[in-house]
N, C-alpha and C positions, 0 to 999 in steps of 0.2 A: 349064424357067424356073420360078423363084423366086416363093414362096409368101408370101403377103400376110397378118401376124397381130399380135396384137395383146396384152402383156401383160396376166394379170389381173391383177397385182397393182399394179404403176405404170403401167399403161391405156397404154402406150408402144407405137407401133409397129413391127415389122420385119419383115424378109422372111430368108427362108430357101430353104430350093435344097431339092427335093421329096426328094432324097435321103436327106434326115431324118428324111421324115412319118412319125410316130406316135413320133417318141423322144423321150426328157426329157433338154431343155437346159436350161441357166442363163441367165437375165434378162441381157443386158451392162448393162440402166440400173439397177435392183434390186437382181441375182444371185440372184434368186427362182427355186426351177428353175420351168420348163415345161412344158408337151407343148405340140410342133407337130403340129398337127393334119391327119390324110389328107385330099387334097383329093374332092372328090367332081365326076367329070368325065360329061358330057352328050353320047354320042358323035352326039347330031338334032342339037343347037344345035352352030356353029364358033363356039371363044370368040374375041372382038377380044387382038389382042398387049397384054398388059399392060404401063402406060407406070412405070417403074420411080424412083423415088425415095427422096429420106431420112426419116431418121426425125422425126416430129415430138415438135411440143416440150408438153412434159407442163401448162404454165401455160396458154400459150392457143391450144395448138391447131394453130397455120400448120405447114406442110408444110416441111421445108428441102430444099435440093440435096441429092445423094447425098455423102456423105464429111462433111457440115456438121456441126461442132460446136458454132457459138452460133444461137441465133435471132434471127433477121435485125428482128422483126417487138417482144419483149420484152426482145432482150440479155440473154439466160440462157446459161447452160451445159446443155447437149441430155443429157450424160450427168447427173451433178451436179443438176441443176434451180436453181440458185443464181444467183442474180443478180451479174451482173460489177462490178469497181471503177467508180467513177464515169469515169476516166479513161479507161477499158477501152471506155465505154461512146461517151462522146465520141466516141474517136478512130472507133468505126461510124460516126457520121451522115455521111451522105450530104454530098455540094457541093450537093448542088440545095438540101436542107434546109437548112446554113447562108447561102447565097446569100437564101432566102425571109426566115431571123429579119435578117441586117441589113438585107435593102430594108425593112422593116418596122418595126425600131427607127429608123431614118435618116430615113421619110416621118413616123413621130410625134413627131420633136428639131425637125424644120421645123416642122412644124404649131404646136408651142405654140412656137416662136423666132419666126413672124408675128404670135404673137397676146399677146403681150405686148407687141411694140416697136409693136401697135397701142395699146393699153390703157392703157402707162405717161405717155403725156400727159394723161389723163382722170387715173390713180391722184397725179400730181404737181398738179394743179389749173391743168396748160399745155394747153387745149386752145383759143385762140385762134387763128384763121386763121394759115399760117403766112406769110400776104401781108405780113401788119400787122406780124410780130417782123420782117422782113428789112427793111422799110419804116423800122424806129424804129431798124436798129439801121446802118442804113449810115451812112457818113459826109458828112461835108456837104459842100460844095463850098470850092474858097478863098476867092472873095469873098465867100461867105455867112460864112462862118468870121469875113472883116473884115469885115464887115458888124455881127454882135454883138457883136465886140467895141469895135467903135465905138460902138454902142447899150449897150455896155456901161460905157462909160466917160460915157455924156450923158443915164444911167439921171436919171429927175426924183423913182421912189420906192423906198420900201426893197421892192415886190412888186415893181416891173417888176425890180431890181434881182438880185432872187434869184430871179429866172425867169432871167434870160439868165447870172446864175454859174451855174446849175443846166443849161442847153443846155450853154454851150461846155466846161462838165467832165466833158461823156457823150464827149464827142471826144475828149478824153484829150492826148494830146503834140502831138497835131496841131495842137491851138487857140494852141502855146504862143508860138511864132512873133508870132501875130496880135497875140495880149494884151500882149505885148511890146510891137510896134508901137505901137499902139495907147495905149501907159498912158506910152511915150515922146513919144508928139506930146500927150497930154493933158500933162504937166507944163511943154510948151515953150507952151502956150496957157495965156489967162486962167484965173484960176482960179474956179470958183463956190460956193456956197454944197455942193451937192450932190455936187463933186469928191472932197474926201478920200475920202469914203466909200464914190464909187464907185473912186478908188485900189485902196486897203485892201480890195475884192472882188478886183479885178484883182494886186494882189499876191499873195493868196491862192491865187489860180488860175496862178502861178506857182509856187510854192510845192508845191503839189500835185503838179503837170506839172515836174517839173524839164526843163531845158533849158540849152543853152549861150548861148544869143541872150539867156537874160534877167537872165543876171548884170550889165550891164551897165547896164543900165536900173534895175535893182534898188540897184546900188553909188548911182546918183545919185538912187534915193528916202531914200539916211540923212542927205542932207541938212535932210531936211523930220523935225523933232520929232515930224512929228501920226504920218508914216508911219514913222520908224523902225525901231521893237521889230517891228513887222509887217511892215517888208522885211530889217534881221537874221535874222528866223527863215523869211523864206522864201531868204535866200544860204546858211544853211546847211544847209538843206535840198536846197540845189543845190551843196551839199560846199563852199563857202566858207568859211575859218572866220578869216573878219577880224574878224566881231562876235560870238566866240565867249564872250565875255564878257557880254556883253550877255544874250546866250541863256541863259547860267548864270542870270544876276539872275534874267531870267522865270520859270524855271524853279524856282527854289526858292522865288521868291514866290505861284506855284501850287502847289506839294510846299506849301506851310502854308498856304494857302487851303484848297486839300484835304483836309489832318487837322483846320483847324477846322471844316468845313462836315461831316464827319465823326463829328465829335466831337458840334457842334451837335444833329446827327439820332442822335445815341445815346442822348445826355440829355433833348432833345423830341420825342420821332416827330412830332409831331403841328406842332408850329411850324413844320419843315422839312420842306420837299415832297424826295420821290426826284430830279426835276426839278432841284432846285437841288444836291445834290449831284454828279448826271451831269454836268453841265455843267463841277463843278469841277475835275473827273477827265478831260473830254475837254481842257480846257485843259493840264492835266496831260500829257499824252498823245501833246499836240502838241509842246508843247518837248521833250520828251525824247524822242522821233523825230529832232529837227532836232540834239539833240544825239549822237544815236547814228549819226546820216549823218558824225559829224567824228568816229570813232574815239576814239581816243585825245587828239585834241586836244579834245575835246569832256569827255571823259570829268576828264582836268586842270584843265577853267574851270571843272569844274560841284565837281571832290573838297573844296575849300577846304571847300562849305557843310556836309559834315558837321561841322565842329565850330561851326557857330551854329547846329545843330539841334540842339545835345544834350541831353535832355531836356526839347522841346520841346511843349506841349501833353499832358504826360502820357506820353508815349512812351516804351518801356523805353530809358534812353539814346540810343543812335545807332539803333536797330533801321529806323524809317522809310527814313529816307538812306539808311544804308547796303546797303537791300534797294534805293531807285532807283539808289542810282549803279552798283551791280553789271547793274542791267537796262541800262544806258545804256552800261557794258563791254562786256556779251555781243554789243550792235546787234544788225540787223537786226527781227523783231517779235516780240511775247507770244508766237505761236504757234510751240511747237515741240515737235515729232514726235521720234519716237527719231530720225531719221535726221540730223540734225539737230544733237541735244542734244550728245556730245559733240565733235562743231563750233565751235560756240557757247562752249561751255565750255573749248577752246582758243584761242577768239577772248579772249577773258576774261580768261583767265589773259595772252595774251599784251599785252595794253592798261595791265593793272595793271603786269605787268612793266615795260612803259614809262614810264612813267606815276611809278616806285618810280627807276627812274633817269635822267628828265632832268625829273621833277617839281621845285614847288619845297617847303620844309620842313614846311609842310602838306600837299599834295597827295603826298606821299613817305608822310608817317602815315597819313593819309586814302584811299589806294591799298591802303597792309599791313592797315588794319579790315577793308577791305573784303576783301580776301584772306582773312583768317585764321575774319571768318564766314560765307560764304559756294564762298571755295574752301580747305576744310584740306588737301585732300587735296593738295595741292602743296607738300609739303614744303622741298623743295629750291631755291622762289621766297623760301615763307619765312626759310630759313635764310641766303639772301644779300641780305635786307635788311637784317640784324639789325646787320653792319657797317656796311653804306651806310649808316645813320639811329643808329649810335651814333660816325662819325667825323665825322659833320657838326654833331655835340650842340654843344660849344663856339659855334660861329660864326655860330649864330644867334639871333633872334632872342628876349626873355625867353619870349615867346609861343608861340613855336614851339618852345622846348627843353621847356616843359611839355607839349607836347602828343606829344615825340617821347620825353619820358619814361617817358609813360605807356603812348607805345605799342610801347614798348622791353619794355616787364612786361607788355601783353598775346602781345606774341612767344616772351617767353621762360619768360612762368608764374613770373617771380620778379615777388619784392617788392625795394624797390630806398630804403630810408629807412621813409620812412611809407605809401609807394607801392604800390597794385598795379592790378591791373585793374577791380577790382569798383570805386572810388574812382572821381572826375570828374578829368579835365584839370587844373583848376582849381584840385585839393587840392594841385598839387605844387608844392613851395618849392625854393629854392636846395641846402638837406641833399638831398634825393632827384636834381637832376641832379649834383651833383656824386660822390654815391652812383653812381650810373649810369657815372662817366667813369669812378670807380676800379676800375667791373669793368672796364671791356670796358680798362681798362691791363693789369689781372693778368695777365687771361683770353687776353691778347692776341688778341682780339677787335677790337679796331681799338689805334690809336693817335689818339687826341684831342688836342689840345690842352690849355690849363690855362684855366680857365672864368676871364673874369674878371667877369659880370655882377653886380651887387651885390644881393642881396636884393631892395631894397624895386622894385626893376624887377617883378619878377614880378605878375604882377598876380593876385589872390587871388578864390577861392572866392565867388562870390555868397550875399548871406545877405539873406532875407526880415525884413522886420522888421515886419509885420504880415500878417495874414492873416483870409480869411473863416473864423468857425469858427459852429455853429448859437449859439442859445442854451444848449442845457443842453454843452458844452462850453464856452461862455464861462464855466460859473458855476465848471464843474472848474477853471478856469484859476485864478480870482479864490478859489475858495478853496484852492488850493494856495499862492496867496503869502501871503494871509494864516496858513496854517500856519509858516511861516516869518519873522514879523512880531513873536513876546513869546506868553510863555504866555496869555494870558487873550482875544488870536485866535485862536491857534493851539485851542483850547478850544470856543469857538465855531464854530471852521472844522469842528473832527473833527465836531459835534455834526450842525452841519448837512450836512456831507455822508453821515453814516451816515443821516440823514431822508431825504434823495437816493436812498440805494441807487446810487450808485455803485461800490461796489467797492472791492476793491484792485485800483488799477491802476495799469502800468509807474510812473507818474509819481511813486506810490506810496514801489515799491517803491524808486526814486533816493535818497529824502528815506530810506530805511533804510538805504541801502548803506551795509555793515561800510566799506567801500575806501572808501567818500567823508574826505575832511577840507575845508577841518574840521567834523565834526556838529553841524547844527543841534538846539539839546535838543527843544525844545518838538515840532519836523515830526518831530525821531524818536518822540515819544509818539505825537504824532496819528498817525502813521503805525503805530506797534504795534498802535495801539486801533482801526483799524480794522480790521488784517491778523487780531484775532480773529477778529473777526463776519464775516470774507471767510477762510477757510482756502483756502491754496494750497501744496500739497506739495513743490513745485519751488522755493517762496523757503525751504522748513525750512534748509536751509546756512547759511545768513544770519544766522537766528531761534538756532540752536546755535552760530554765531560770539557773538552778542550775551548770551546765557546766559552766556559763558565769557571775555565782555573785562575782563581783570581791571584795567586800565588807565581803566576808565570808571566815576563816578560810582556809586555799591551799589543806585540804583534802576533804573536801567539793566538792570539782570542780574536781579533783582528781578521787574518788570514782564516782561523776554524770558522767564523760566521760570514766570511767568502764562497768558503768551500760550500756550507751550507744554503749559500745563494744558488750557485751553481748546480747543486743537489734539484734544489725543490722548484728551478726555473726546466731544468732536464725533464722532471717527472710531471707538469702542466703546470702546479702551484707556485707562482716565483711569491718571491715575499716582498708586496711592496716597500717595505719599509730600508731595502738593504742602497746604497750605502751611508742612511741617515743615522748620524748618532757612536758612530763605527769612527777609531784615531788611527789614523796614517803617521805620526808624528815621529816612529821612532825606525819608518819605511825609508832607507835608503839613506840612513847614516850612521858610520861606521858599521863591527863585525853584525852582522844580522841578514836579512832576506832584503833584496834590492826589488825594485819598481819592477824591474822582469821579471821574478818570479811571482809575482800579483798578476803581472798578464796576463801570463800563462795560464793560471786558473779563469781567470774574469774571459779571456778567449777559449775556454770551454764548452759555457754555454752561447757559446753565440754572438748575434745582435742586440740580444734584450739589454742586457745589463750594462753593455756600450752603450746602450742609448739611455740609460737613466745617467751615467758620464757626460751627456755630451750637451748638457742643457747652457745657454749663453754664462745666469751666470753662478755657475758651479765653481768649485773652490780651487785652488792651486794643488788640491793632492788631490783629488779629482780627476782634473786636466791629466797630469804625471799617469795617473793610472790608464787612463785611454788611449796615451800614446803606446803605454805598457804592452796595453793589448791588443793595439792597431799592429806595432812592429810582430808580436806572435803569430797575428794572423797572417803574415803578409811572410816569414818563416816556416811556414807551416803549410801555404799554399808554394 
């Protein structure tokens, strides 16, 4: 009979045969020696038959079946005592355990979903009874819709009209036929005071909910001047482009009004309410949506407005108008998600390509501008447009020739004559158009015919004769004019300019520009005098040119050298040679600069240059300069 013993080292329960009792053996678990005890038998007691078991787990103490190598409770190797890898432990989990776990998680998920579905209406604020919601969204019956449409056309007050329009609009396209029938009946009846406003409300509903039966009655509304604009918009919303030009005209007007309201609101925030700006934008959106429904036809009707809106109200060239035209070319709505962005970009490309192929000269040019501004990735479409515009150029009207020439400069990145894409289309002249024609022939881009338009037919760029200026700016302009009137006026204007502290402005730089021809001597003297008191290193190359101007009177070079000496002193790098070698012989004699003019320049350097003139052996010219500089210093104080 086997003996049940425990290893004194690893505490493992082992089975041993009685035949080896009293012998030394190695523990199969830890390998250490142990003694097999000799059993003590009691002959008077009959022992029950022993139950054969396997090895017990050294970690949790659970007994295992005979021959088992893994503990079923803690999943450890019975021989080494190490825990099994996670994949083997998962494989040992019983099917019953897995069933219990899956059922528990499924029940928890069902409970969480039920709680969310019950509480979500309260989180959204939608905790009204379901009966009321269903009643509010239920469609009205046909007799009821017909009655509402008839009451709308017979409304006697604005509140009643707005309430009935809201009720009918909530029914959507279901009420379109009834509104169209009621509007047609009202058109056949005698007019009343409130009838035109009621008809406008009905037309607006027919535009917001398009249907085929609305086109006929809307066409009849075009005969009434009071309803014509609204009927044209509603027809466009129904896909009818007969009045596309009228809708485009209203769109351009709405765009200008929206730009004006936005500009006015930016300048005077308290004077313009946000509601006024939003109202102008909503009117713009209505006309834009109507043009979008017409696709390429709507774009071509509106494209010509690009050129009339150039630089309108301070916009950067065609920025606002081209953006609006691109929105029309895209179609659909302003809400673009990731799924439709590529599709709408292709729609816009197709619309622009069709406009370039089928539109008039001004429309073709406007479509190319929108293509360059907003879809530069379509280079093939741009390259196809170049020969189209170049070949059309000589046969166009002069105004269209100007626009086409400027557009070709934008498409190609070239300069034709004196025109490039940075200038205005109105700056294009006949020589510039002729340069494009010759370029097209030479490069074989196209074969345009001869240019027969006389130069006088080209519209010149607009020039503003009078501008609104501040008092300080107007004073500057007056002093600049006085500087060019003669020596006496220039001297007084120079002193007033220095006293006002205007500085060395770009206008003064232009008066002293060495490339200017002819040069006004008094204006040059005034400009150099002011430049001495306000050094500007960016203008030093021009000053050096005056120092070396051998074709000018002697006093010009002398004054320029004096100004350069003042600049060097103020910069901390004084020229030690001044005033040696300078000729002051023509100063103060006849028409030309006086000593006081030089005195103002020297006084701008402080006492440094005056100390050089105060030597006892100084010539008479230097003493005269010193006296003039002292007078200027005294006058400044």
